[in-house]
C-alpha positions as CSV (number, residue, x, y, z in Angstrom):
1,X,19.6,153.9,101.1
2,X,21.0,154.1,104.6
3,X,19.7,151.4,107.0
4,X,18.7,153.0,110.2
5,X,18.0,150.8,113.2
6,X,15.1,151.1,115.7
7,X,17.2,153.5,117.8
8,X,17.6,155.8,114.7
9,X,21.3,155.1,114.5
10,X,23.8,154.0,111.9
11,X,27.1,152.2,112.1
12,X,30.0,154.3,113.2
13,X,32.4,155.3,110.5
14,X,35.7,153.6,110.7
15,X,38.5,156.1,109.9
16,X,42.1,156.3,110.9
17,X,42.9,159.5,112.7
18,X,46.6,160.5,113.2
19,X,47.3,163.2,115.8
20,X,50.5,165.0,115.0
21,X,50.7,166.7,118.5
22,X,50.4,164.8,121.8
23,X,49.6,168.2,123.5
24,X,47.5,170.4,121.1
25,X,47.2,172.9,124.0
26,X,50.0,174.2,126.2
27,X,49.3,175.7,129.6
28,X,51.5,178.0,131.8
29,X,50.8,180.3,134.7
30,X,53.1,183.3,135.3
31,X,52.4,186.1,137.7
32,X,48.6,185.5,138.0
33,X,48.2,185.1,134.2
34,X,47.4,181.8,132.6
35,X,48.8,181.5,129.1
36,X,46.9,179.0,127.0
37,X,48.5,178.2,123.7
38,X,47.0,176.6,120.6
39,X,49.6,174.1,119.6
40,X,49.0,172.6,116.1
41,X,51.5,174.8,114.3
42,X,51.9,172.2,111.4
43,X,48.3,172.8,110.5
44,X,48.1,176.5,111.5
45,X,46.2,175.7,114.7
46,X,43.2,174.3,112.8
47,X,40.6,173.1,115.3
48,X,39.9,169.4,115.7
49,X,38.1,167.9,118.6
50,X,41.4,166.8,120.2
51,X,42.4,170.5,120.4
52,X,39.0,171.9,121.4
53,X,38.4,169.5,124.3
54,X,42.0,170.1,125.5
55,X,41.3,173.9,125.3
56,X,38.1,173.5,127.3
57,X,40.2,171.6,129.9
58,X,42.7,174.4,130.1
59,X,40.1,177.1,130.5
60,X,38.4,175.0,133.2
61,X,41.8,174.6,135.0
62,X,42.5,178.4,134.9
63,X,39.0,179.2,136.2
64,X,39.5,176.9,139.2
65,X,42.9,178.2,140.1
66,X,42.7,181.1,142.6
67,X,46.2,182.1,141.6
68,X,45.0,183.0,138.1
69,X,43.4,186.4,137.6
70,X,43.5,186.7,133.8
71,X,43.6,184.2,130.9
72,X,45.5,184.8,127.7
73,X,44.8,182.7,124.6
74,X,47.4,182.7,121.9
75,X,48.8,180.4,119.1
76,X,52.0,178.7,118.2
77,X,53.4,179.0,114.6
78,X,52.6,181.2,111.7
79,X,48.9,181.9,112.5
80,X,46.6,182.3,115.5
81,X,44.1,179.9,113.9
82,X,43.2,178.9,110.4
83,X,39.8,177.8,111.5
84,X,38.1,174.4,111.7
85,X,40.0,171.3,110.7
86,X,38.5,170.3,107.4
87,X,41.3,168.1,106.0
88,X,44.3,167.2,108.2
89,X,45.2,163.6,109.2
90,X,44.0,164.6,112.7
91,X,40.5,165.5,111.5
92,X,38.4,163.6,114.0
93,X,34.9,164.5,113.0
94,X,33.8,160.9,113.0
95,X,34.8,160.2,116.7
96,X,32.3,160.5,119.5
97,X,33.2,161.5,123.0
98,X,32.2,160.2,126.4
99,X,33.4,163.4,128.1
100,X,31.0,165.8,126.4
101,X,30.6,169.2,128.0
102,X,27.1,170.3,126.9
103,X,23.8,168.5,127.5
104,X,23.8,166.8,124.1
105,X,24.1,163.2,122.9
106,X,26.9,161.7,120.8
107,X,27.0,162.4,117.1
108,X,29.1,159.6,115.6
109,X,26.3,157.0,115.1
110,X,23.6,159.5,113.9
111,X,22.4,159.6,110.3
112,X,22.3,162.3,107.8
113,X,22.3,166.0,108.7
114,X,21.8,165.1,112.4
115,X,25.5,164.0,112.7
116,X,27.0,167.4,111.9
117,X,24.2,169.3,113.7
118,X,24.9,167.5,117.0
119,X,28.7,167.5,116.7
120,X,29.0,171.2,115.9
121,X,26.4,172.1,118.6
122,X,28.9,170.6,121.1
123,X,32.3,171.7,119.9
124,X,31.6,175.0,118.2
125,X,28.4,176.7,119.3
126,X,28.3,175.1,122.8
127,X,31.9,175.5,123.6
128,X,32.0,179.1,122.5
129,X,28.9,180.0,124.6
130,X,30.6,178.3,127.5
131,X,33.9,180.1,127.0
132,X,32.2,183.5,126.6
133,X,30.9,183.0,130.2
134,X,34.3,182.3,131.7
135,X,34.2,184.3,135.0
136,X,37.7,185.7,134.6
137,X,38.9,188.3,132.0
138,X,40.3,186.8,128.8
139,X,42.6,188.3,126.2
140,X,43.1,186.9,122.7
141,X,46.7,187.5,121.5
142,X,46.3,187.4,117.7
143,X,49.1,187.1,115.1
144,X,49.0,186.0,111.5
145,X,45.6,184.6,110.3
146,X,42.5,184.6,112.4
147,X,40.2,182.8,109.9
148,X,36.6,181.5,110.1
149,X,36.6,179.3,113.2
150,X,39.6,181.2,114.5
151,X,37.3,184.2,114.8
152,X,35.1,182.3,117.2
153,X,38.1,181.7,119.5
154,X,39.0,185.4,119.5
155,X,35.5,186.7,119.7
156,X,34.7,184.8,123.0
157,X,37.6,186.6,124.6
158,X,37.0,190.0,126.4
159,X,39.8,191.8,124.7
160,X,41.5,191.2,121.4
161,X,45.0,192.5,120.9
162,X,46.5,191.9,117.5
163,X,49.9,192.3,115.8
164,X,50.2,194.7,112.9
165,X,50.7,191.6,110.7
166,X,47.5,189.9,111.7
167,X,44.4,189.6,109.4
168,X,40.8,188.5,109.9
169,X,38.5,186.7,107.5
170,X,35.4,184.6,107.3
171,X,35.3,183.2,103.8
172,X,32.7,180.4,104.3
173,X,30.0,182.0,102.1
174,X,31.8,180.3,99.2
175,X,31.0,177.0,100.9
176,X,27.3,178.0,101.1
177,X,27.1,179.1,104.7
178,X,25.9,182.4,106.1
179,X,29.0,182.5,108.4
180,X,30.7,180.3,111.1
181,X,28.6,178.5,113.7
182,X,29.1,181.1,116.5
183,X,27.5,183.9,114.4
184,X,28.6,186.9,116.4
185,X,29.3,189.0,113.3
186,X,26.6,191.6,113.8
187,X,27.6,192.0,117.4
188,X,31.4,192.2,116.8
189,X,30.7,194.6,113.9
190,X,27.8,196.8,112.9
191,X,25.3,195.1,110.6
192,X,26.5,196.8,107.4
193,X,30.1,196.0,108.2
194,X,29.1,192.4,108.9
195,X,27.5,192.1,105.6
196,X,30.6,193.3,103.8
197,X,32.8,191.0,105.8
198,X,30.8,188.0,104.9
199,X,29.6,188.7,101.4
200,X,33.0,189.7,100.1
201,X,34.9,187.2,102.3
202,X,38.0,189.4,102.1
203,X,40.9,189.5,104.5
204,X,40.7,192.5,106.8
205,X,44.0,193.9,108.1
206,X,44.4,194.4,111.8
207,X,44.0,198.2,111.2
208,X,40.7,197.6,109.3
209,X,39.4,195.4,112.1
210,X,40.4,198.0,114.7
211,X,38.6,200.8,112.8
212,X,35.5,198.6,112.6
213,X,35.5,198.0,116.3
214,X,36.2,194.2,116.1
215,X,39.5,194.4,118.1
216,X,40.9,196.6,120.9
217,X,44.5,197.3,119.9
218,X,47.1,196.8,117.2
219,X,50.8,196.7,118.1
220,X,54.0,195.9,116.3
221,X,54.4,192.1,116.0
222,X,57.6,192.1,118.0
223,X,55.8,194.0,120.9
224,X,52.7,191.8,120.8
225,X,53.6,189.4,123.7
226,X,54.9,192.1,126.0
227,X,51.9,194.4,125.3
228,X,49.5,191.5,126.1
229,X,51.3,190.7,129.3
230,X,51.4,194.3,130.4
231,X,47.6,194.6,129.8
232,X,46.9,191.3,131.6
233,X,49.0,192.3,134.6
234,X,47.1,195.6,134.8
235,X,43.8,193.8,134.8
236,X,45.1,191.3,137.3
237,X,45.6,194.1,139.8
238,X,41.9,194.7,139.9
239,X,39.6,192.8,142.4
240,X,38.5,189.4,141.1
241,X,34.8,189.9,141.9
242,X,34.8,193.3,140.3
243,X,36.3,191.8,137.1
244,X,33.6,189.1,137.1
245,X,30.8,191.7,137.5
246,X,32.2,193.8,134.6
247,X,32.0,190.7,132.4
248,X,28.6,189.7,133.6
249,X,27.3,193.3,133.2
250,X,28.5,193.7,129.6
251,X,27.4,190.2,128.6
252,X,24.0,190.9,130.1
253,X,23.6,193.9,127.9
254,X,24.4,191.7,124.9
255,X,21.9,189.2,126.1
256,X,19.3,191.9,126.3
257,X,20.0,192.5,122.6
258,X,19.1,188.8,122.1
259,X,22.6,187.7,121.1
260,X,22.3,184.1,122.2
261,X,18.8,183.7,120.7
262,X,20.0,185.2,117.5
263,X,22.9,182.8,117.2
264,X,20.8,179.8,118.1
265,X,18.5,180.7,115.2
266,X,21.3,181.3,112.7
267,X,22.9,178.0,113.8
268,X,19.9,176.3,112.3
269,X,20.4,178.3,109.1
270,X,24.0,177.1,109.0
271,X,22.9,173.5,109.2
272,X,20.3,174.0,106.6
273,X,23.2,175.0,104.4
274,X,25.1,171.8,105.4
275,X,22.0,169.7,104.4
276,X,21.8,171.6,101.1
277,X,25.4,170.9,100.4
278,X,24.9,167.2,101.1
279,X,21.9,167.0,98.7
280,X,23.5,169.0,95.9
281,X,27.2,168.1,96.1
282,X,27.1,164.9,98.2
283,X,29.3,166.5,100.8
284,X,28.3,168.6,103.8
285,X,31.1,171.1,103.2
286,X,30.6,171.2,99.5
287,X,33.7,169.3,98.6
288,X,36.1,171.7,100.2
289,X,39.2,170.7,102.2
290,X,42.0,172.7,103.8
291,X,44.1,172.9,100.6
292,X,41.1,173.8,98.3
293,X,39.9,176.5,100.8
294,X,43.4,178.0,101.1
295,X,43.8,178.0,97.3
296,X,40.4,179.6,96.8
297,X,41.2,182.3,99.4
298,X,44.5,183.2,97.7
299,X,42.7,183.5,94.4
300,X,40.1,185.8,95.8
301,X,42.8,188.0,97.3
302,X,44.5,188.2,93.9
303,X,41.3,189.1,92.1
């Protein structure tokens, strides 16, 4: 039995967290384009809070710089992003923040299912909604794997340009979830394609993702950076306000299709699954960690 005080809180969990990168996000501006780079290559750019808050800082910096017209998001190392951090030494799920970005309270001293619900509302659903509304055009430059939480980072961007070696996957159904927290699947794909993507949990090649309408372009891996830069510079030649209005117009149409309301509702389903896992398995992610998930994914591909 957990002892909960009169403020409905529990003792904070004491856990050593070791960050392997001092700078999990790199930032550079060249010719009116801000290049933001995910920089946890040792762990395939898996997303801990350290990285996500630094990413939010970088986006905010680019938005406030009048010299920046376009923002490019890319990753160092083998993969764009292997998703959420569920098992590295830098996994900082237990740590609260005083620099929260959404209007939500801290999670680290909350009991039961409330802890994950609050934390993920901030760093996953809240951040992605915030980044989707960035008032400057954004391009995701995807190479290697774009898996689960990695999809969320790509999907909030206006354009996705992928290398011919890239692949896309959301395999979290095996963990008991309907999909990742930012449940944009039926908007990025049609509903039937979204069901296949989730129920089978298979890797989709860049060409398959292109044919399904998830991404804009596939280019040879050695031409990826130059193609993205060429595209960014062409967009940067357009008037800033016009680019903002294009984004607002297209996002407004999605909002009329109830995208945000739909994702808010499915976020609750996601956390019902977290609670179910905790009751049935004793762990809110059903006993998976990064190595187990990678092993399971490889087996599924072989089958």
